[in-house]
TIVO-2410 file (N, C-alpha, C; in nm, 3 decimals):
# residues 106
REC num residu      c1      c2      c3 atome chaine
REC   1      M   1.051  -0.379  -0.504     N      A
REC   1      M   1.044  -0.459  -0.383    CA      A
REC   1      M   0.951  -0.390  -0.282     C      A
REC   2      I   0.872  -0.470  -0.217     N      A
REC   2      I   0.781  -0.418  -0.115    CA      A
REC   2      I   0.849  -0.436   0.020     C      A
REC   3      T   0.851  -0.330   0.099     N      A
REC   3      T   0.912  -0.334   0.231    CA      A
REC   3      T   0.804  -0.339   0.336     C      A
REC   4      K   0.814  -0.434   0.427     N      A
REC   4      K   0.721  -0.439   0.540    CA      A
REC   4      K   0.769  -0.336   0.643     C      A
REC   5      I   0.676  -0.253   0.689     N      A
REC   5      I   0.715  -0.151   0.787    CA      A
REC   5      I   0.633  -0.169   0.915     C      A
REC   6      S   0.691  -0.122   1.024     N      A
REC   6      S   0.625  -0.127   1.154    CA      A
REC   6      S   0.550   0.004   1.178     C      A
REC   7      P   0.462   0.006   1.278     N      A
REC   7      P   0.390   0.130   1.309    CA      A
REC   7      P   0.485   0.247   1.337     C      A
REC   8      S   0.597   0.220   1.402     N      A
REC   8      S   0.690   0.328   1.435    CA      A
REC   8      S   0.760   0.386   1.312     C      A
REC   9      E   0.760   0.313   1.201     N      A
REC   9      E   0.824   0.359   1.078    CA      A
REC   9      E   0.728   0.432   0.984     C      A
REC  10      F   0.597   0.425   1.012     N      A
REC  10      F   0.497   0.474   0.919    CA      A
REC  10      F   0.517   0.622   0.885     C      A
REC  11      E   0.536   0.704   0.984     N      A
REC  11      E   0.551   0.848   0.958    CA      A
REC  11      E   0.671   0.876   0.869     C      A
REC  12      E   0.784   0.817   0.903     N      A
REC  12      E   0.908   0.842   0.828    CA      A
REC  12      E   0.901   0.786   0.686     C      A
REC  13      K   0.856   0.662   0.671     N      A
REC  13      K   0.859   0.593   0.541    CA      A
REC  13      K   0.744   0.632   0.450     C      A
REC  14      V   0.631   0.672   0.507     N      A
REC  14      V   0.513   0.702   0.426    CA      A
REC  14      V   0.482   0.852   0.423     C      A
REC  15      L   0.459   0.909   0.538     N      A
REC  15      L   0.413   1.047   0.543    CA      A
REC  15      L   0.520   1.148   0.506     C      A
REC  16      K   0.647   1.116   0.530     N      A
REC  16      K   0.755   1.209   0.499    CA      A
REC  16      K   0.829   1.175   0.370     C      A
REC  17      S   0.783   1.077   0.296     N      A
REC  17      S   0.849   1.035   0.173    CA      A
REC  17      S   0.837   1.143   0.066     C      A
REC  18      T   0.945   1.163  -0.007     N      A
REC  18      T   0.942   1.258  -0.118    CA      A
REC  18      T   0.878   1.196  -0.242     C      A
REC  19      L   0.873   1.064  -0.246     N      A
REC  19      L   0.807   0.993  -0.356    CA      A
REC  19      L   0.666   0.951  -0.312     C      A
REC  20      P   0.575   0.929  -0.407     N      A
REC  20      P   0.446   0.871  -0.370    CA      A
REC  20      P   0.468   0.734  -0.306     C      A
REC  21      V   0.379   0.696  -0.215     N      A
REC  21      V   0.391   0.568  -0.145    CA      A
REC  21      V   0.259   0.493  -0.156     C      A
REC  22      L   0.268   0.368  -0.200     N      A
REC  22      L   0.151   0.280  -0.202    CA      A
REC  22      L   0.162   0.189  -0.081     C      A
REC  23      V   0.066   0.199   0.010     N      A
REC  23      V   0.067   0.118   0.131    CA      A
REC  23      V  -0.033   0.005   0.116     C      A
REC  24      D   0.014  -0.117   0.134     N      A
REC  24      D  -0.069  -0.237   0.130    CA      A
REC  24      D  -0.098  -0.278   0.273     C      A
REC  25      F  -0.223  -0.259   0.316     N      A
REC  25      F  -0.266  -0.307   0.448    CA      A
REC  25      F  -0.313  -0.451   0.429     C      A
REC  26      Y  -0.252  -0.544   0.502     N      A
REC  26      Y  -0.276  -0.686   0.480    CA      A
REC  26      Y  -0.270  -0.763   0.612     C      A
REC  27      A  -0.298  -0.893   0.604     N      A
REC  27      A  -0.275  -0.986   0.716    CA      A
REC  27      A  -0.226  -1.118   0.656     C      A
REC  28      D  -0.146  -1.190   0.733     N      A
REC  28      D  -0.090  -1.316   0.685    CA      A
REC  28      D  -0.198  -1.420   0.655     C      A
REC  29      W  -0.310  -1.415   0.725     N      A
REC  29      W  -0.417  -1.514   0.709    CA      A
REC  29      W  -0.516  -1.480   0.597     C      A
REC  30      C  -0.499  -1.366   0.532     N      A
REC  30      C  -0.594  -1.315   0.433    CA      A
REC  30      C  -0.565  -1.372   0.294     C      A
REC  31      G  -0.658  -1.450   0.240     N      A
REC  31      G  -0.641  -1.510   0.107    CA      A
REC  31      G  -0.624  -1.407  -0.004     C      A
REC  32      P  -0.715  -1.309  -0.016     N      A
REC  32      P  -0.698  -1.208  -0.121    CA      A
REC  32      P  -0.568  -1.128  -0.106     C      A
REC  33      C  -0.521  -1.112   0.017     N      A
REC  33      C  -0.393  -1.042   0.039    CA      A
REC  33      C  -0.280  -1.121  -0.024     C      A
REC  34      K  -0.286  -1.253  -0.011     N      A
REC  34      K  -0.183  -1.339  -0.069    CA      A
REC  34      K  -0.187  -1.334  -0.221     C      A
REC  35      M  -0.307  -1.318  -0.277     N      A
REC  35      M  -0.320  -1.306  -0.422    CA      A
REC  35      M  -0.260  -1.173  -0.470     C      A
REC  36      A  -0.275  -1.069  -0.390     N      A
REC  36      A  -0.226  -0.936  -0.428    CA      A
REC  36      A  -0.074  -0.926  -0.420     C      A
REC  37      E  -0.013  -1.002  -0.331     N      A
REC  37      E   0.130  -0.988  -0.306    CA      A
REC  37      E   0.218  -1.000  -0.430     C      A
REC  38      P   0.205  -1.105  -0.513     N      A
REC  38      P   0.293  -1.113  -0.630    CA      A
REC  38      P   0.268  -1.002  -0.731     C      A
REC  39      V   0.144  -0.957  -0.741     N      A
REC  39      V   0.111  -0.848  -0.834    CA      A
REC  39      V   0.178  -0.719  -0.787     C      A
REC  40      L   0.167  -0.689  -0.657     N      A
REC  40      L   0.231  -0.569  -0.604    CA      A
REC  40      L   0.383  -0.578  -0.613     C      A
REC  41      D   0.436  -0.698  -0.594     N      A
REC  41      D   0.581  -0.718  -0.610    CA      A
REC  41      D   0.625  -0.682  -0.751     C      A
REC  42      E   0.550  -0.731  -0.849     N      A
REC  42      E   0.582  -0.704  -0.989    CA      A
REC  42      E   0.573  -0.553  -1.017     C      A
REC  43      L   0.467  -0.489  -0.971     N      A
REC  43      L   0.450  -0.346  -0.994    CA      A
REC  43      L   0.558  -0.264  -0.922     C      A
REC  44      S   0.600  -0.312  -0.806     N      A
REC  44      S   0.705  -0.239  -0.734    CA      A
REC  44      S   0.836  -0.241  -0.812     C      A
REC  45      N   0.862  -0.349  -0.883     N      A
REC  45      N   0.982  -0.356  -0.966    CA      A
REC  45      N   0.968  -0.266  -1.089     C      A
REC  46      T   0.850  -0.263  -1.147     N      A
REC  46      T   0.824  -0.181  -1.265    CA      A
REC  46      T   0.834  -0.033  -1.234     C      A
REC  47      H   0.785   0.007  -1.117     N      A
REC  47      H   0.777   0.149  -1.081    CA      A
REC  47      H   0.877   0.189  -0.972     C      A
REC  48      Q   0.985   0.114  -0.958     N      A
REC  48      Q   1.076   0.131  -0.843    CA      A
REC  48      Q   1.136   0.270  -0.829     C      A
REC  49      D   1.150   0.345  -0.937     N      A
REC  49      D   1.208   0.478  -0.927    CA      A
REC  49      D   1.104   0.588  -0.907     C      A
REC  50      K   0.975   0.550  -0.916     N      A
REC  50      K   0.869   0.650  -0.911    CA      A
REC  50      K   0.781   0.640  -0.787     C      A
REC  51      I   0.768   0.520  -0.733     N      A
REC  51      I   0.676   0.494  -0.622    CA      A
REC  51      I   0.744   0.402  -0.520     C      A
REC  52      V   0.722   0.431  -0.393     N      A
REC  52      V   0.768   0.343  -0.286    CA      A
REC  52      V   0.651   0.250  -0.251     C      A
REC  53      F   0.678   0.122  -0.240     N      A
REC  53      F   0.576   0.024  -0.204    CA      A
REC  53      F   0.608  -0.029  -0.064     C      A
REC  54      V   0.511  -0.019   0.027     N      A
REC  54      V   0.529  -0.074   0.161    CA      A
REC  54      V   0.406  -0.154   0.198     C      A
REC  55      K   0.424  -0.243   0.295     N      A
REC  55      K   0.310  -0.320   0.345    CA      A
REC  55      K   0.305  -0.309   0.496     C      A
REC  56      V   0.182  -0.306   0.547     N      A
REC  56      V   0.158  -0.291   0.690    CA      A
REC  56      V   0.065  -0.405   0.732     C      A
REC  57      N   0.112  -0.485   0.826     N      A
REC  57      N   0.032  -0.596   0.879    CA      A
REC  57      N  -0.069  -0.539   0.980     C      A
REC  58      V  -0.198  -0.553   0.950     N      A
REC  58      V  -0.301  -0.493   1.037    CA      A
REC  58      V  -0.307  -0.560   1.174     C      A
REC  59      D  -0.262  -0.685   1.183     N      A
REC  59      D  -0.261  -0.753   1.313    CA      A
REC  59      D  -0.151  -0.697   1.404     C      A
REC  60      E  -0.046  -0.644   1.343     N      A
REC  60      E   0.065  -0.588   1.420    CA      A
REC  60      E   0.055  -0.436   1.431     C      A
REC  61      A  -0.024  -0.375   1.346     N      A
REC  61      A  -0.032  -0.229   1.341    CA      A
REC  61      A  -0.178  -0.183   1.337     C      A
REC  62      G  -0.256  -0.235   1.429     N      A
REC  62      G  -0.398  -0.202   1.434    CA      A
REC  62      G  -0.426  -0.055   1.450     C      A
REC  63      E  -0.338   0.014   1.525     N      A
REC  63      E  -0.360   0.158   1.546    CA      A
REC  63      E  -0.342   0.237   1.416     C      A
REC  64      V  -0.248   0.195   1.332     N      A
REC  64      V  -0.227   0.264   1.204    CA      A
REC  64      V  -0.346   0.236   1.111     C      A
REC  65      A  -0.387   0.110   1.105     N      A
REC  65      A  -0.502   0.074   1.022    CA      A
REC  65      A  -0.626   0.149   1.068     C      A
REC  66      G  -0.646   0.159   1.197     N      A
REC  66      G  -0.761   0.230   1.252    CA      A
REC  66      G  -0.757   0.379   1.220     C      A
REC  67      K  -0.639   0.438   1.229     N      A
REC  67      K  -0.623   0.580   1.201    CA      A
REC  67      K  -0.665   0.615   1.060     C      A
REC  68      Y  -0.640   0.523   0.966     N      A
REC  68      Y  -0.674   0.546   0.826    CA      A
REC  68      Y  -0.804   0.477   0.784     C      A
REC  69      G  -0.881   0.431   0.880     N      A
REC  69      G  -1.013   0.376   0.851    CA      A
REC  69      G  -1.012   0.249   0.768     C      A
REC  70      V  -0.909   0.168   0.784     N      A
REC  70      V  -0.902   0.041   0.712    CA      A
REC  70      V  -0.995  -0.057   0.782     C      A
REC  71      M  -1.105  -0.091   0.714     N      A
REC  71      M  -1.206  -0.177   0.773    CA      A
REC  71      M  -1.201  -0.319   0.718     C      A
REC  72      S  -1.146  -0.336   0.598     N      A
REC  72      S  -1.132  -0.469   0.541    CA      A
REC  72      S  -1.002  -0.474   0.463     C      A
REC  73      I  -0.953  -0.595   0.445     N      A
REC  73      I  -0.825  -0.612   0.378    CA      A
REC  73      I  -0.841  -0.708   0.261     C      A
REC  74      P  -0.758  -0.697   0.160     N      A
REC  74      P  -0.654  -0.597   0.146    CA      A
REC  74      P  -0.711  -0.458   0.114     C      A
REC  75      T  -0.646  -0.359   0.169     N      A
REC  75      T  -0.672  -0.219   0.133    CA      A
REC  75      T  -0.539  -0.158   0.095     C      A
REC  76      T  -0.535  -0.095  -0.021     N      A
REC  76      T  -0.414  -0.024  -0.061    CA      A
REC  76      T  -0.447   0.124  -0.067     C      A
REC  77      I  -0.359   0.203  -0.011     N      A
REC  77      I  -0.378   0.348  -0.008    CA      A
REC  77      I  -0.256   0.415  -0.071     C      A
REC  78      L  -0.283   0.506  -0.163     N      A
REC  78      L  -0.176   0.582  -0.227    CA      A
REC  78      L  -0.162   0.716  -0.155     C      A
REC  79      F  -0.043   0.740  -0.101     N      A
REC  79      F  -0.012   0.865  -0.034    CA      A
REC  79      F   0.083   0.947  -0.121     C      A
REC  80      V   0.055   1.075  -0.135     N      A
REC  80      V   0.144   1.167  -0.205    CA      A
REC  80      V   0.169   1.284  -0.110     C      A
REC  81      K   0.297   1.306  -0.078     N      A
REC  81      K   0.337   1.412   0.016    CA      A
REC  81      K   0.262   1.399   0.149     C      A
REC  82      G   0.244   1.275   0.194     N      A
REC  82      G   0.183   1.250   0.324    CA      A
REC  82      G   0.032   1.255   0.327     C      A
REC  83      V  -0.031   1.275   0.211     N      A
REC  83      V  -0.176   1.287   0.205    CA      A
REC  83      V  -0.234   1.170   0.126     C      A
REC  84      E  -0.342   1.111   0.179     N      A
REC  84      E  -0.408   1.004   0.106    CA      A
REC  84      E  -0.473   1.062  -0.019     C      A
REC  85      I  -0.437   1.005  -0.133     N      A
REC  85      I  -0.491   1.049  -0.262    CA      A
REC  85      I  -0.605   0.958  -0.307     C      A
REC  86      E  -0.587   0.828  -0.289     N      A
REC  86      E  -0.689   0.732  -0.329    CA      A
REC  86      E  -0.664   0.600  -0.259     C      A
REC  87      R  -0.772   0.522  -0.249     N      A
REC  87      R  -0.759   0.389  -0.191    CA      A
REC  87      R  -0.835   0.288  -0.274     C      A
REC  88      Q  -0.793   0.165  -0.261     N      A
REC  88      Q  -0.861   0.053  -0.327    CA      A
REC  88      Q  -0.882  -0.054  -0.221     C      A
REC  89      V  -1.006  -0.096  -0.206     N      A
REC  89      V  -1.039  -0.200  -0.110    CA      A
REC  89      V  -1.065  -0.329  -0.186     C      A
REC  90      G  -1.002  -0.436  -0.141     N      A
REC  90      G  -1.016  -0.564  -0.208    CA      A
REC  90      G  -0.910  -0.583  -0.314     C      A
REC  91      F  -0.909  -0.702  -0.372     N      A
REC  91      F  -0.811  -0.735  -0.476    CA      A
REC  91      F  -0.877  -0.722  -0.612     C      A
REC  92      A  -0.835  -0.623  -0.689     N      A
REC  92      A  -0.895  -0.597  -0.820    CA      A
REC  92      A  -0.804  -0.642  -0.934     C      A
REC  93      G  -0.705  -0.724  -0.901     N      A
REC  93      G  -0.613  -0.773  -1.003    CA      A
REC  93      G  -0.510  -0.669  -1.042     C      A
REC  94      K  -0.421  -0.709  -1.130     N      A
REC  94      K  -0.313  -0.621  -1.173    CA      A
REC  94      K  -0.368  -0.494  -1.238     C      A
REC  95      E  -0.472  -0.507  -1.319     N      A
REC  95      E  -0.530  -0.391  -1.387    CA      A
REC  95      E  -0.582  -0.288  -1.287     C      A
REC  96      G  -0.643  -0.335  -1.180     N      A
REC  96      G  -0.694  -0.243  -1.078    CA      A
REC  96      G  -0.583  -0.162  -1.014     C      A
REC  97      F  -0.473  -0.228  -0.981     N      A
REC  97      F  -0.359  -0.157  -0.921    CA      A
REC  97      F  -0.296  -0.062  -1.021     C      A
REC  98      E  -0.281  -0.107  -1.146     N      A
REC  98      E  -0.221  -0.020  -1.249    CA      A
REC  98      E  -0.307   0.104  -1.272     C      A
REC  99      T  -0.438   0.087  -1.273     N      A
REC  99      T  -0.529   0.201  -1.290    CA      A
REC  99      T  -0.512   0.300  -1.177     C      A
REC 100      L  -0.506   0.249  -1.054     N      A
REC 100      L  -0.487   0.335  -0.938    CA      A
REC 100      L  -0.358   0.416  -0.949     C      A
REC 101      L  -0.251   0.351  -0.990     N      A
REC 101      L  -0.122   0.417  -0.999    CA      A
REC 101      L  -0.114   0.515  -1.116     C      A
REC 102      T  -0.155   0.473  -1.233     N      A
REC 102      T  -0.139   0.558  -1.351    CA      A
REC 102      T  -0.234   0.678  -1.348     C      A
REC 103      K  -0.344   0.667  -1.279     N      A
REC 103      K  -0.438   0.778  -1.268    CA      A
REC 103      K  -0.374   0.898  -1.199     C      A
REC 104      H  -0.280   0.871  -1.109     N      A
REC 104      H  -0.222   0.978  -1.028    CA      A
REC 104      H  -0.075   1.007  -1.060     C      A
REC 105      L  -0.015   0.924  -1.143     N      A
REC 105      L   0.126   0.943  -1.174    CA      A
REC 105      L   0.144   0.958  -1.323     C      A
REC 106      V   0.195   1.069  -1.364     N      A
REC 106      V   0.210   1.096  -1.507    CA      A
REC 106      V   0.346   1.048  -1.554     C      A
***
């Protein structure tokens, strides 16, 4: 399951997480973001014990998106121990997300 988080929750839920966290930066009006949502939902169920999946609405959390240099959406960023490990800009389909995750998680 993907949890929507607010800017005030970002540090606790992402940066301080003991598990890797995949952050989906999105907006409600973004077509490719809507295409990514069911894929990320499915992956979150598959990897629920290994990775935390969260989403951040850039319209509501512009300061967080700006801090991490999110210039276009969807952008997904994988954080491990509070550090950005890799990012994917745009919707690359299920295979793109799986590649991003499996590359860093054994």
